[in-house]
C-alpha positions in Angstrom: 9.7 -3.7 -9.8 9.5 -0.2 -11.4 6.7 1.9 -10.0 7.3 5.1 -11.3 9.1 7.6 -13.4 9.5 10.8 -12.1 10.7 14.1 -14.0 13.4 16.0 -11.8 10.6 19.0 -11.4 8.0 21.1 -14.1 11.1 23.2 -15.4 13.7 19.9 -15.9 11.9 17.6 -17.9 15.0 16.4 -19.3 16.3 14.3 -16.7 14.0 11.9 -14.9 14.6 9.2 -11.9 13.0 5.1 -11.5 11.6 4.5 -8.6 10.8 1.4 -7.8 10.5 -1.8 -4.8 12.5 -4.8 -3.6 10.8 -7.4 -1.6 13.1 -9.9 -0.3 11.7 -13.2 1.8 13.7 -12.4 5.0 15.6 -9.4 6.9 18.5 -8.4 4.8 21.5 -5.9 5.3 20.8 -2.4 3.2 24.4 -2.1 1.9 24.2 -5.6 0.7 21.1 -5.3 -1.0 22.5 -2.3 -3.0 25.1 -4.9 -4.5 21.9 -6.9 -5.9 20.5 -4.4 -8.3 22.1 -2.4 -11.6 20.7 -0.1 -14.1 22.3 1.1 -17.0 21.4 3.6 -19.8 22.8 3.6 -23.2 26.0 1.5 -22.0 26.7 4.0 -18.4 26.0 3.0 -15.4 23.7 4.9 -13.4 23.8 5.6 -9.9 21.3 4.0 -7.4 19.9 4.4 -3.9 18.2 1.9 -1.7 15.5 3.0 0.7 14.3 1.0 4.0 10.5 1.2 4.6 8.5 0.6 7.8 8.5 -2.9 6.8 11.7 -4.9 7.1 11.9 -7.1 4.2 10.5 -4.2 1.9 12.9 -1.8 0.4 12.7 1.0 -2.3 15.0 2.4 -4.6 15.1 5.1 -6.9 17.9 5.1 -10.3 19.0 8.6 -10.7 20.5 10.8 -13.3 18.2 9.2 -16.0 18.2 11.4 -19.4 15.3 11.8 -21.7 17.0 12.5 -25.3 15.6 13.4 -28.5 14.6 9.7 -29.3 12.8 7.2 -26.7 15.4 5.5 -25.0 15.8 2.6 -22.7 17.4 1.7 -19.0 18.2 -1.8 -18.2 17.9 -2.7 -14.7 19.1 -6.2 -13.6 18.7 -7.9 -10.4 20.7 -10.5 -9.4 20.5 -12.0 -5.6 23.9 -13.4 -5.4 25.3 -10.7 -2.9 22.8 -12.0 -0.5 22.4 -15.2 -1.4 19.3 -15.7 -3.0 18.6 -17.4 -5.9 17.0 -14.5 -8.2 18.0 -13.2 -11.4 15.5 -10.8 -13.2 16.3 -8.5 -16.3 13.6 -5.0 -17.0 14.0 -3.2 -19.7 12.3 0.4 -19.0 11.1 2.4 -21.9 11.8 6.4 -21.2 9.8 8.8 -23.5 11.6 11.5 -25.5 11.8 15.2 -24.4 9.2 15.9 -27.0 6.6 13.0 -26.1 3.7 13.4 -23.8 2.0 9.9 -22.6 1.0 7.3 -20.2 4.3 5.8 -19.3 2.1 2.9 -17.0 -0.6 1.7 -15.6 -0.6 0.2 -11.8 -3.5 -1.0 -9.9 -2.9 -0.4 -6.2 -4.9 -2.8 -3.9 -3.8 -1.8 -0.3 -5.0 -0.3 1.8 -7.3 0.8 -0.3 -7.7 0.5 -4.2 -7.1 2.6 -7.1 -5.1 3.4 -10.2 -1.8 4.7 -10.2 -1.4 6.4 -14.0 2.3 7.9 -14.5 2.7 10.2 -17.0 6.3 11.5 -18.9 5.9 15.0 -17.9 3.9 16.9 -14.8 0.3 17.5 -15.4 -1.5 20.7 -15.3 -3.0 20.7 -12.1 -6.0 22.9 -13.1 -7.5 20.7 -15.9 -10.9 18.9 -15.5 -10.5 15.1 -16.1 -13.8 14.1 -16.0 -14.7 11.7 -19.2 -11.0 11.8 -20.4 -10.1 8.9 -18.0 -12.9 5.9 -17.8 -13.3 2.2 -16.7 -15.3 -0.2 -17.9 -18.2 -2.1 -16.7 -19.3 0.9 -15.2 -22.8 2.8 -14.7 -23.8 6.4 -15.7 -24.1 6.9 -12.2 -21.0 5.6 -10.8 -18.2 8.5 -10.8 -14.7 7.8 -10.4 -12.5 10.2 -8.7 -9.1 11.6 -9.3 -6.2 13.1 -7.8 -3.2 15.0 -10.0 0.4 14.2 -8.0 2.9 15.6 -10.1 3.0 13.5 -13.1 1.1 10.8 -12.0 -3.2 10.6 -11.6 -4.5 8.7 -8.8 -7.8 7.3 -10.4 -10.2 5.8 -7.4 -13.1 3.9 -8.7 -16.4 4.5 -6.7 -16.4 1.1 -4.8 -13.7 -2.0 -4.7 -14.0 -3.9 -8.1 -12.5 -7.3 -8.6 -11.7 -9.1 -12.2 -10.6 -7.4 -15.5 -11.4 -3.6 -16.4 -10.2 -1.5 -19.4 -9.6 1.9 -18.6 -8.7 4.4 -21.4 -7.0 7.6 -21.6 -8.3 10.0 -23.9 -7.2 12.7 -26.2 -7.2 16.4 -24.6 -5.5 15.7 -21.5 -2.9 18.5 -20.5 0.7 18.5 -19.3 2.0 21.1 -17.2 3.3 23.0 -20.4 0.2 23.0 -22.3 1.0 19.5 -24.4 -1.6 17.0 -25.1 -2.2 13.3 -25.3 -2.3 12.9 -29.0 -4.2 9.2 -28.9 -6.3 7.2 -27.0 -4.4 4.9 -25.3 -5.7 1.7 -23.1 -4.7 -0.7 -20.8 -6.1 -3.9 -19.2 -5.8 -4.3 -15.3 -7.0 -6.6 -12.9 -8.7 -5.8 -9.8 -8.4 -8.0 -6.7 -10.7 -8.1 -3.7 -9.0 -7.0 -0.5 -7.6 -9.8 2.0 -9.3 -10.6 4.5 -7.6 -8.5 7.4 -8.0 -6.7 11.0 -5.5 -3.5 12.4 -6.3 -1.4 14.7 -7.3 2.4 14.4 -5.3 3.8 17.0 -1.8 3.5 15.7 -0.3 3.7 19.2 -2.1 0.1 19.9 -2.2 1.3 23.6 -5.9 1.5 25.4 -6.6 3.6 28.0 -9.0 3.2 30.8 -11.4 6.2 30.9 -14.9 7.0 32.7 -16.6 6.7 29.2 -16.2 2.6 29.5 -13.3 0.6 27.8 -14.5 1.0 23.9 -11.5 0.0 21.5 -12.0 0.7 17.5 -10.8 -1.4 14.9 -11.0 -2.2 10.9 -11.7 -4.8 9.0 -12.4 -5.9 5.5 -13.8 -8.7 4.2 -14.6 -10.5 7.4 -18.1 -11.5 8.9 -16.6 -11.7 12.4 -13.2 -11.5 14.5 -12.3 -13.8 17.1 -11.3 -11.7 20.2 -8.8 -13.0 22.8 -8.0 -11.1 26.4 -4.8 -11.5 28.1 -4.3 -10.2 31.4 -1.3 -9.2 32.9 -1.1 -9.5 36.5 -0.7 -6.5 39.0 2.2 -8.4 40.6 3.7 -9.0 37.5 4.0 -6.2 35.9 7.1 -4.8 36.8 8.7 -8.1 35.1 6.7 -7.7 32.0 7.9 -4.0 31.9 11.4 -4.5 31.6 11.4 -6.8 28.8 8.3 -4.7 27.0 6.9 -1.3 26.3 3.2 -1.2 27.1 2.3 -3.1 23.5 5.1 -5.4 23.8 4.2 -9.3 23.7 7.5 -10.8 25.4 7.5 -13.7 27.4 3.5 -13.1 27.8 3.2 -17.1 29.2 5.2 -16.1 32.4 3.3 -12.6 33.5 -0.3 -13.2 31.9 -2.9 -15.5 31.2 -5.9 -15.7 28.6 -8.9 -14.5 30.9 -11.4 -14.6 27.8 -11.8 -15.9 24.3 -15.0 -15.1 22.5 -16.3 -14.5 18.6 -17.7 -11.2 17.4 -20.1 -10.7 14.6 -19.4 -7.4 12.5 -22.5 -7.2 10.6 -25.3 -8.3 12.0 -27.9 -5.8 10.9 -26.1 -6.2 7.1 -26.4 -2.7 6.4 -22.0 -2.7 5.5 -20.3 -3.4 2.6 -18.2 -6.2 4.2 -15.6 -6.1 1.0 -14.7 -2.9 2.0 -12.7 -1.3 5.2 -15.2 -0.3 8.1 -14.4 0.8 11.5 -16.0 -0.8 14.4 -16.1 -0.9 17.8 -15.5 -3.2 20.2 -17.2 -2.9 23.9 -14.6 -4.6 26.4 -17.0 -4.2 29.2 -19.4 -6.8 27.5 -16.4 -9.0 27.2 -14.4 -8.7 30.8 -14.7 -6.9 33.9 -11.3 -5.4 34.3 -9.5 -5.4 37.2 -7.3 -2.2 38.9 -4.0 -2.1 38.2 -4.0 -5.0 35.9 -2.8 -4.8 31.9 -5.4 -5.9 29.6 -3.8 -7.1 26.2 -6.3 -7.7 23.6 -5.8 -9.6 20.2 -8.0 -9.8 17.4 -7.9 -12.6 15.0 -8.8 -12.1 11.5 -10.4 -16.3 11.4 -13.9 -15.8 9.7 -13.9 -14.7 6.1 -16.6 -13.3 3.7 -15.7 -16.7 1.7 -16.4 -19.9 2.8 -13.1 -21.5 4.3 -11.6 -24.5 2.8 
């Protein structure tokens, strides 16, 4: 899917690049994936680069050397999974605004990890302008304020809280580009907002817990969960050399050979009822209340998101 159209720069607006994302069902060779996508403008091929991401089956792509002409044009994008033995074909006709046109190119809802709307404009925006009242979302009260961030030719629109369902977004006349052009007519977009999928994640990106004199407290974050199941696996001191032959400290290979489950429990996340569980919240797991740590041992703590806000089917 196409995610943005990015001008080369504030003073080089006659050229732009198309940015997007490719998802495959399994791990894929980056060089082979390059063969699956093709783009043309006025019949001429355009250079394409594929970039790896932190997720093995998700890639980003950039279509370069796209020209903005005196009249609006099209870039034809085709994806054919044949080179990677995937039965998938898709064609996208992406409109490219003219060099004299200042408009909203696309509006997309980003659902994760936080929810916002990405508005892509044809030109970089004036970063000094106030956008209050120029971008609105339907069904919000007068006390609910949306926030904005200008990033080059994009405006990120943050609702006051997580939304669900259909909403109408309006972009009004008066929004200015970096060289003073203004939106000439109201543009409307029908958007669909989704509830966050139930999920849990560790606050510490290193995912390694070290004992301290303050006790064993593990921060984590959760959304759309009433509770999490906690499982504690102990790696015995005598087995740690064997474990480290195959793993880093946060590894999990051949766990059954070097450790065993010593505790299973369920932790309620909001017994006081004072948090909005439909949004990401930070919680703290007091491990001292769950287990007694032995000196020299390593403990692996697993948080399982099994208890959802909605009743499970």
